[in-house]
C-alpha positions in Angstrom: 22.4 -50.1 -100.6 19.8 -52.5 -99.2 20.5 -53.9 -96.0 20.3 -57.4 -97.4 23.1 -56.7 -99.6 25.8 -56.4 -97.0 26.1 -60.2 -96.1 26.6 -61.0 -100.0 29.2 -58.2 -100.5 31.2 -59.1 -97.1 31.3 -62.6 -98.3 32.2 -61.6 -101.9 34.9 -59.6 -100.7 36.7 -61.8 -98.1 36.3 -64.9 -101.2 38.2 -62.5 -103.7 41.0 -62.0 -101.0 41.2 -65.6 -100.5 41.8 -65.9 -104.4 44.1 -63.5 -104.5 46.2 -64.8 -101.5 46.1 -68.5 -103.0 47.1 -67.2 -106.5 50.1 -65.1 -104.7 51.0 -68.1 -102.5 51.2 -70.6 -105.7 53.7 -67.9 -106.9 55.7 -67.7 -103.6 54.8 -64.0 -103.4 52.8 -64.6 -100.0 52.7 -67.3 -97.2 51.3 -70.7 -98.7 49.7 -71.8 -95.5 46.2 -71.0 -97.0 46.7 -74.3 -99.0 46.6 -76.3 -95.6 43.0 -76.0 -95.3 41.9 -77.0 -98.7 39.8 -80.1 -98.1 41.2 -82.9 -100.6 44.9 -82.2 -99.8 44.2 -82.0 -95.9 42.1 -85.4 -96.3 45.2 -86.9 -97.8 47.7 -85.7 -95.1 45.3 -86.8 -92.5 45.2 -90.4 -94.3 48.8 -90.6 -95.0 50.8 -89.0 -92.0 48.0 -88.1 -89.3 48.9 -85.1 -86.8 46.8 -83.5 -84.4 46.5 -80.3 -86.4 45.7 -81.7 -89.5 42.8 -83.7 -87.6 41.5 -80.6 -85.7 41.8 -78.6 -89.3 39.3 -81.0 -91.1 37.1 -82.0 -88.4 36.4 -78.1 -88.1 35.8 -77.8 -91.7 33.2 -81.0 -91.8 31.6 -80.0 -88.6 31.4 -76.3 -89.8 29.9 -77.4 -92.9 27.2 -79.5 -91.1 26.2 -76.3 -88.9 26.7 -73.7 -91.6 26.1 -75.6 -94.6 28.2 -76.1 -98.3 30.1 -72.6 -97.7 33.4 -73.8 -98.6 32.9 -74.0 -102.3 31.9 -70.2 -102.1 34.6 -68.9 -99.1 37.7 -71.2 -99.1 37.9 -73.0 -102.0 40.0 -70.8 -104.8 38.8 -72.9 -107.7 35.3 -71.9 -106.8 35.9 -68.5 -106.4 37.5 -68.3 -109.5 34.5 -69.5 -111.4 32.2 -66.9 -109.2 34.7 -64.2 -110.8 34.1 -65.2 -114.4 30.4 -65.3 -113.6 30.5 -62.2 -112.4 32.5 -60.8 -115.6 30.3 -62.5 -118.0 27.3 -60.9 -116.2 24.8 -62.9 -117.2 21.5 -61.7 -116.3 19.4 -65.1 -116.2 20.9 -68.4 -114.9 18.7 -71.6 -115.4 17.8 -73.9 -112.7 20.3 -76.9 -112.8 19.2 -80.3 -111.8 21.1 -82.1 -108.8 22.3 -85.0 -111.1 23.3 -88.0 -109.2 26.1 -89.2 -110.9 28.4 -87.0 -109.0 28.1 -89.7 -106.2 29.5 -92.3 -108.8 32.2 -90.1 -109.2 33.0 -89.1 -105.7 32.8 -92.8 -105.1 35.5 -93.7 -107.0 37.7 -91.0 -106.3 37.6 -91.5 -102.9 38.0 -94.9 -103.0 41.0 -94.9 -104.7 42.2 -92.1 -102.3 41.3 -94.3 -99.5 43.2 -97.2 -101.1 46.1 -95.0 -101.5 46.3 -93.7 -104.7 45.5 -90.1 -105.9 45.1 -91.0 -109.7 41.7 -89.9 -110.2 41.8 -86.8 -107.8 44.9 -85.8 -109.7 42.6 -84.7 -112.6 39.2 -83.8 -111.0 40.3 -82.2 -107.4 39.2 -78.3 -107.3 42.7 -77.2 -105.4 45.0 -79.2 -107.8 43.4 -77.8 -110.9 43.5 -74.5 -109.8 47.2 -75.1 -108.6 48.1 -76.4 -111.8 46.5 -73.8 -113.9 48.0 -70.9 -111.7 51.5 -72.8 -112.2 50.9 -72.5 -116.2 50.8 -76.0 -116.7 49.0 -77.2 -119.7 46.5 -79.7 -118.4 45.4 -77.1 -115.3 45.1 -74.5 -118.1 43.3 -76.6 -120.5 40.6 -78.0 -117.6 40.1 -74.5 -116.3 39.3 -72.9 -119.9 36.9 -75.9 -120.2 35.0 -75.3 -117.0 35.0 -71.3 -117.6 33.2 -72.2 -120.6 31.0 -74.3 -118.7 30.5 -71.4 -116.2 29.2 -69.3 -119.4 26.8 -71.7 -120.5 25.9 -73.4 -117.0 27.6 -71.5 -114.1 28.6 -73.8 -111.4 27.6 -77.1 -113.0 31.3 -78.2 -112.1 30.7 -77.3 -108.3 26.9 -79.0 -108.1 27.3 -82.2 -110.7 30.9 -83.1 -111.1 33.5 -82.1 -108.1 33.7 -84.8 -105.5 34.6 -82.8 -102.7 31.3 -80.6 -103.7 29.5 -83.9 -103.8 31.0 -84.9 -100.2 30.1 -81.3 -98.8 26.6 -81.5 -100.1 25.6 -84.5 -98.5 26.6 -82.9 -95.4 25.1 -79.6 -96.5 21.7 -81.4 -97.0 21.2 -82.4 -93.0 23.0 -78.8 -92.0 21.5 -76.9 -89.2 21.7 -73.7 -90.9 19.9 -73.3 -94.5 18.8 -71.0 -96.9 15.0 -71.0 -97.0 12.0 -69.2 -98.5 9.5 -67.0 -96.3 6.4 -68.2 -98.6 4.6 -65.5 -96.9 6.6 -62.8 -98.2 7.7 -64.2 -101.3 6.1 -63.1 -104.4 7.4 -65.6 -106.8 8.8 -62.8 -109.0 12.1 -65.3 -110.1 14.8 -63.0 -109.1 16.2 -65.4 -106.9 16.3 -68.3 -108.9 17.8 -66.2 -111.9 20.6 -64.8 -109.8 21.5 -68.0 -108.5 24.8 -69.4 -109.5 24.3 -73.3 -108.5 20.7 -73.3 -110.0 19.6 -74.7 -107.0 16.1 -72.5 -106.5 12.6 -73.5 -107.7 10.9 -70.0 -107.0 7.2 -71.5 -108.4 7.1 -74.2 -105.3 9.3 -72.2 -103.2 12.2 -74.7 -102.4 15.7 -74.4 -102.2 18.3 -77.6 -102.7 20.4 -76.7 -100.1 22.8 -79.7 -101.1 23.8 -77.8 -104.3 23.5 -74.2 -103.0 27.1 -72.9 -102.0 25.8 -70.2 -99.7 27.1 -67.4 -102.0 24.0 -65.3 -100.5 23.4 -63.8 -104.1 19.8 -64.9 -104.0 19.1 -63.1 -100.7 20.7 -59.8 -102.0 18.6 -59.5 -104.8 15.2 -60.6 -103.4 12.9 -57.4 -103.4 10.7 -58.6 -100.2 13.7 -59.9 -98.3 11.9 -63.2 -98.3 15.2 -65.4 -98.5 16.8 -66.3 -94.9 19.6 -67.8 -93.6 19.4 -69.5 -90.6 18.4 -72.6 -88.3 14.5 -72.0 -89.6 13.3 -75.5 -90.7 10.6 -75.6 -93.5 8.6 -79.0 -94.0 10.4 -79.1 -97.3 13.9 -79.1 -96.2 13.7 -82.4 -94.1 16.3 -85.1 -95.2 14.6 -87.6 -97.5 15.9 -89.8 -99.7 13.9 -91.1 -103.0 14.7 -94.3 -105.0 16.8 -92.9 -107.4 19.0 -91.4 -104.6 18.7 -94.7 -103.2 20.2 -96.5 -105.7 22.8 -94.3 -106.6 23.9 -94.0 -102.8 24.5 -97.8 -103.0 26.0 -97.7 -106.4 28.5 -95.3 -105.0 29.1 -97.3 -102.0 29.9 -100.4 -104.4 32.0 -98.1 -106.4 33.9 -97.0 -103.6 34.7 -100.4 -102.1 35.6 -101.6 -105.5 37.9 -98.4 -105.8 39.4 -98.9 -102.6 40.5 -102.4 -103.4 41.8 -101.3 -106.7 43.6 -98.5 -105.1 45.7 -100.8 -103.0 46.2 -103.0 -105.9 47.7 -99.9 -108.0 49.7 -98.5 -105.3 51.9 -101.8 -105.0 52.6 -102.2 -108.8 52.4 -98.7 -110.2 56.1 -97.9 -110.1 57.7 -100.9 -111.1 59.1 -99.4 -114.1 60.1 -96.1 -112.9 63.7 -95.9 -112.9 66.1 -92.9 -112.5 64.2 -90.3 -110.6 65.7 -88.2 -108.1 62.8 -86.7 -105.3 62.5 -83.6 -103.1 63.7 -84.5 -99.8 60.7 -85.9 -97.8 59.2 -87.6 -100.7 60.9 -91.0 -99.9 60.4 -93.3 -102.6 58.7 -93.1 -106.0 55.7 -95.7 -105.0 54.7 -92.9 -102.5 55.4 -89.8 -104.8 53.5 -91.3 -107.4 50.5 -92.0 -105.6 50.3 -89.2 -103.4 51.6 -86.2 -105.7 48.4 -84.0 -106.7 50.5 -82.1 -109.0 49.6 -78.7 -107.9 53.0 -77.3 -108.5 53.1 -75.4 -105.4 56.6 -76.7 -104.5 57.7 -76.1 -107.9 56.9 -72.5 -107.8 58.3 -72.0 -104.3 61.3 -74.1 -105.1 64.4 -72.0 -104.3 66.7 -73.0 -106.9 64.2 -74.1 -109.5 65.1 -77.4 -109.6 61.7 -79.2 -109.0 60.2 -79.7 -112.1 56.2 -80.7 -112.7 55.0 -83.7 -114.2 56.1 -84.6 -118.2 56.1 -87.4 -120.4 58.5 -89.1 -118.5 57.3 -89.2 -114.8 53.5 -88.0 -113.9 54.7 -86.4 -110.4 57.1 -84.0 -109.4 60.7 -84.3 -109.2 64.3 -83.0 -109.2 66.0 -82.5 -112.3 69.7 -81.7 -112.1 70.5 -82.4 -116.1 70.8 -78.8 -116.8 73.6 -78.7 -114.3 72.4 -75.0 -113.3 70.7 -75.7 -109.8 70.9 -77.9 -106.8 68.9 -78.4 -103.7 69.5 -75.5 -101.4 71.4 -77.2 -98.3 69.6 -74.3 -95.3 66.4 -74.9 -97.3 63.3 -77.2 -96.8 60.5 -75.2 -98.2 59.0 -77.9 -100.4 58.8 -80.0 -97.7 56.9 -77.3 -95.4 54.5 -75.9 -97.9 53.0 -79.2 -99.5 49.4 -79.7 -98.9 49.0 -83.2 -100.0 51.3 -84.7 -97.8 53.4 -86.1 -100.8 56.5 -84.3 -99.6 57.0 -85.1 -95.7 56.9 -82.4 -93.6 60.6 -82.6 -92.1 62.6 -79.9 -90.3 65.6 -78.4 -91.5 68.2 -80.3 -89.5 66.2 -83.9 -90.9 66.4 -82.0 -94.5 70.3 -81.7 -94.0 70.4 -85.5 -93.2 68.5 -87.1 -96.0 70.1 -88.6 -98.6 67.9 -88.2 -101.8 70.6 -89.1 -104.4 74.3 -89.8 -105.0 77.1 -88.0 -106.5 79.6 -89.8 -108.9 82.9 -88.4 -110.1 84.3 -89.4 -113.4 88.2 -90.1 -112.7 88.9 -89.5 -116.4 87.4 -86.0 -116.8 88.4 -84.5 -113.2 90.8 -81.7 -113.7 91.6 -82.0 -109.5 90.9 -78.2 -109.2 89.3 -78.9 -105.7 86.5 -76.3 -106.3 83.5 -79.3 -105.4 85.6 -80.2 -102.2 85.6 -76.5 -100.8 81.6 -76.6 -101.9 80.0 -79.8 -100.7 78.0 -78.6 -97.8 78.2 -81.7 -95.7 82.1 -82.3 -96.8 81.3 -85.6 -98.4 84.4 -84.7 -101.1 87.6 -85.2 -100.4 90.8 -84.6 -102.3 93.4 -87.3 -100.9 96.9 -86.1 -101.6 95.6 -83.4 -104.0 94.5 -85.8 -106.5 91.3 -86.9 -108.0 88.2 -85.7 -105.7 86.3 -88.8 -104.1 82.9 -89.0 -102.9 82.4 -90.4 -99.1 79.0 -92.2 -99.9 78.0 -92.2 -96.0 78.0 -88.4 -96.2 76.9 -87.5 -99.7 73.2 -86.5 -99.8 72.9 -85.7 -103.7 72.0 -82.3 -103.1 73.8 -81.6 -106.7 75.9 -78.6 -105.5 78.9 -80.3 -106.5 77.8 -80.9 -110.4 76.9 -77.1 -110.2 80.1 -75.8 -109.6 82.4 -78.3 -111.5 83.7 -76.2 -114.4 84.6 -79.7 -116.1 81.1 -81.4 -115.9 82.8 -84.5 -114.2 80.4 -85.0 -111.9 76.6 -87.1 -112.2 74.0 -87.0 -109.6 72.4 -90.7 -109.6 69.2 -91.5 -108.4 68.4 -94.1 -105.5 65.8 -96.2 -104.9 64.9 -94.9 -101.2 65.8 -91.8 -99.3 67.6 -92.4 -96.0 
């Protein structure tokens, strides 16, 4: 094996490990904290509930991109890696150059504008992590989008990453001025075109010996196929790599900033009025209220797949975000579990301790006196001792102690208990 293949092989192996780990995490088989470094959920956590660790992680990714270029898309992003896997499966011998379309800045401007304004409405549909999580959890939306992107991979390889993805657009702008870049040694290059045909991003112009480091995802495939070792990755700068903005880029840049500002204002207004009609919904502990959940839940379904008692349900025709469903009476919110709170990468479910979770009221139990058979099972099973049976008669709920976990409803053999939604968790 040629020495110049080793960096590509090593990078590919690491990427495959990340992809497998991410899939196992979605299905609750492997620790899920790899999701904490997905850029958009991480950014949202920093915007909503900034903590030192989140700020450090986000800063590390952005600074590393400024130094090493757009490595995130081929080394950390599971959806980007998934596209690479399918490209390998398709085994296309020739990839056509792909223009660096500027409309992606407009998509990014709207997406990030709404996000900074408080709403994840757009990102819920275009964020690569969200699409990956949704597809991995077998959501219809995620599967359909993933199939569409896979078809796109067959014809245009990583066009989604280079010209559609808002996260990719942001990282691409930073990568354009990064210290380490992919560049060609003009003295060694023989213009064979092998690098251009192998490039999944379509960012190599071998005739003019130029590489667009904005769309380059640093997969290192080009250097692995170069017969003359003419493609280098490093700090060397060529004249053509200088950061220049032409007229068209300037127009798109101004347009993106204008859309960002407009979307930011729209996001603020959207947050205020988005959930006025939403009623009767029970949320996981830490979600606080429907307005917050509506505008921060990315529908990645990580919490759904990892829920201990499987009471968390994905978005449906009634609620377009994750919620608790007690209607089947087959599950309840486990008193000694706060897993959904600890794993939500987007901050839609706040990270609260187990002790906090055990005191958080998410709903309220109601006992139908005309149905209750006074068996007392709910009294003995209630984890907060909120249910009592004075004088051995009909059970009663102490509203100051009930947290709405739903266990009483599950154990009641006569279906005499309902769990009602509350407007705000306390």
